[in-house]
N, C-alpha and C positions, 0 to 999 in steps of 0.2 A: 503494499500499499504505499502510495507516495505520501509525502509529507503535506504537499500543497495540490489539491485537486481542484479545479473549477470545470463545471459542466454546463455548456451551453449559456455562460454567464452573460448578460446584457443589460444596457439601460438605455432608455430613450428619454430625451429631454423635448417635449410637445411631439412633433412629427419625426424629428431628427433621432435616428438610431445611433448613439455615440459610439457604444461597443456593441457588437452583436456575436453571438455564438462562440464567446471566448472560451477555449479549451486549453487548460495546460495543467501538467503535471511537473512539480519540482520535488526532487528525490531529498533525503536527509544529508546535509553538509555538502549539497550541489551549490555551484555556482551558476546562475541561470541569468541571461540577458533578456531583455524585452526592448526592442528597438523598433524605430519607423520613423518617417518623416513628421515635422511638427505636424501637431493637430492630427494625429494617427488616433489618438485616444488612449496612449500610454499611461498617462496621470489619472486618467478616469478609470483605469482598471486599476492603480494604487487605490484610489478613493473608494471603490466598491470593497476591495480587499480588507480595508481598516474601518468601516462602517461609516465613512464621511457621506457615500450615496448607498442608497439602499437599490438593491437589483430590481429591475421591472421583470427580468426572466432568468431562469438559470440559477444554479446552486455553486457555493464553493464551501470545500472543508479543510480542516487542519487537522492532521493526525485521525482523520475519519470523522472528525466531529463538524456537523454542520452550523455554518455561522451567519448564515443568512439572517436578517433582522436584528442582529446584536449590535450593541452600541458599540463607539469606538473603544471606550473603557473596558468592555467585556472582551472585546476582540482583542486587546493588547494583553489581557489577564491570561486569555487562551494561548498567546505565543506569538502574536504578530506585532513587531515594532516597524517603524518607519523613520527615514530622515526625507527632507524637501529639497525641492529645487533651490529654492530660496530660503537660505539657513535661517531656521527659527530657534534661536536661544533666547534665555532670560538674559539680555544683554546687561542689565543693570546688576545683574546677580554675580558671584564670585564663579569661576571655573568650578571649584569644588561645590557649590551648592546647585550648579546646573545638574551635576551627576547626580547629586543627593537627591534632587527632584525625582530623578528617574525611578527611584526603590520605592515608590508611594504605593507600589502594589504588595509590598512586603511587610511596610511597618504597622505595627499592632496597638501602638498605644492609643489610648481613649482622646476624644477630643478635649475632656477635661484634663488629662495629664499633659497635654500638649498646651493648653492655655495656662496653667496652673506650675508648669515646669516641675512636674511631680519627679521623683527618682525614675520610674521607668520611661519617661520621658528621655531624660538623658542617658540612660543605658543604652537604650537603643540607637540614640544618635551618635553615640560614641561607636557602636558596631557599625553603622552604616557609614560614619563617616571614614572609618577604617578600610571598608569596601570600596567606597568610592575613591579612596587615594589609590588603592590597589590598581583600579581601571585606567585611572589618570597615569600609573607608571605604564602601563600597556601602552598608552599612545605618547609616552614621553611629555606628559603635560603636568608632573608632579610639581615642577618647578614654577609653574604659573597657577598653581591651585589658589591663590588668593587674588589674582587678578580678576578686574571685571572681564567678563567673557567679551563685551565689545571691543577691549583692547587687545585682543588676541589677532595676529596675522589670520589672512583670510585661510590658508592652507589647515592651520591649528583650529580656527572655529569649525570647519569641515569634520576634524577629527573629534572635536568635543561633542559635536551632535551625534556623532556615530556611539561615542562612549555612554552618552545619555541613554540612548536607544538601547544600549546592551544593559544598562543598569535596570531595565524591566524585565530583564531574563527570557529575551525571546527565543523560539524554536526556529523563526523565520524572521530574517531582516531584510526590508525592503529599502532599498538606495535609490533616490529618486536624482539622476545626473549629477552622482556625487562629484564629478571633475569639472563639472561647471565652473567656469573662471579661473580654472588653474593653469598654470605655465607646465610645459613639458615634463620639466623636473618634480613639480610638485604631484603631476599626475602619475609620474613613475613610482614617488613614494606611497601614493594612494593605491595603486595596484598591490604592492609589497602590505600594506595595511590591510586591505580587504582578506588577501589569502592568509594572513595571520589571523584575522578575525575569526574565517571560516575554521582554521584547523586549531585554533587556542578554544575558542568557544564550541566547538563542533554543532554550528549551526548552518541553516541554508542561507543563501543570499540570492534575491533576484533584485536585480537592477536596471534602471532605465538609464540609457547612455546614448549620447552621440558621438563620443570619442572613440572611432572603431580602433584605433590602437589599444584602448584600455579592453575595448569589448573582445577582441582578438587575442589579447592578453590573458585575460583571466576566466572569460565564459566558456563553460564546456558545451553549453547548448544555447540555442538564441530561438525567441519566437519573433516574426516581424507583423508588425501591424499597420494597416493602411486603410484608410477611412473606415477606422473601427473594428475591420475585420482580418482576421488572420491570412497573412500573405505567403509565408513559409513558416517551416520550424523545423529543428533539428539539431545536428553539429554544427557548430558556429562556421566553420572554414567551407561547409558544402553550403550552407545557407546563402553565406555572403557573396558567395559565386553565382549564385542563381539569377539567371537573366531579369527575372520579374522582380527580385528584390533591388538588382541594380538599377533598372528602368524607374522602380518607384522613388529611390532616392535622386536620381538626375533628373526625374519628371520627364522623362521622353515617352 
C-alpha cells in the first residue's frame, strides 16, 4: 500500500475544472516530483492534500486512511506537512520559536498551565526547546536560534520553514517550489538538504518545482500536470524526454 494515494481527485471552481482525475501513488521514503507549466494546477493539488480546498470529486488517502473532508489541522496531525512557494514564517518571532510552533501537535499542557506558567508548562517547554534545537542543528541554524526569522538570509529562511514543518512529525512532506528565488549554489545545497531530510527522518517528499536541475537531481518519479490534467508520469528521465511534456513546456 502506498503512503499517499489519490483516486480521481478533482476540484471545480464554478465551471472550471482546476484539477481533474488526479491519480498519484507516493511510496514510503520516496522523492516524487509534481511538475508542469504555470497554471497547471500543481499548488491546487497541494491545497487539496492539505485541506485548504475540499475536493468536489475523488478521494485521497494517507497510510490507507481517507482524509477527504478533514480540516488542515486534522490532516497535519494525520501526517502531512507542507511549505509554501512564498515563505510563510512568523517573521517577528525568533528562529527557535518558529520551530517550537511546529510542535503544537504534541504539547499536552492545559490552557490554564500555559496562562499561569505552572510547572507542567515549563517542563514541556524545556523538552520541546531541546527538540527544536536538535532540529536547528540538522539545518545548521543553531547559531541563529535567537535571531528574528525575518533577519535570516533567504536560503536559511527556506531551511527554517522546512524545519518547522518537520517539527509536526510528518510522514509526508510537501514542498512547494523550494528552490524559488535561489541561486545555483543555494539550489545545490537545497538538493543535499532534501535528500538528507528524507534519509534522516525516513519520510516521503512530494515537491513542486520548476528548476529541472533539481527535479532531475533528486526526484525518482514525476507526474506532469497540464491544464489540471495528468499529461505524463513515471521515471523522471523518461517523462522529461516525452515529446508531449516538451511541447507543454515550450508551448508549441
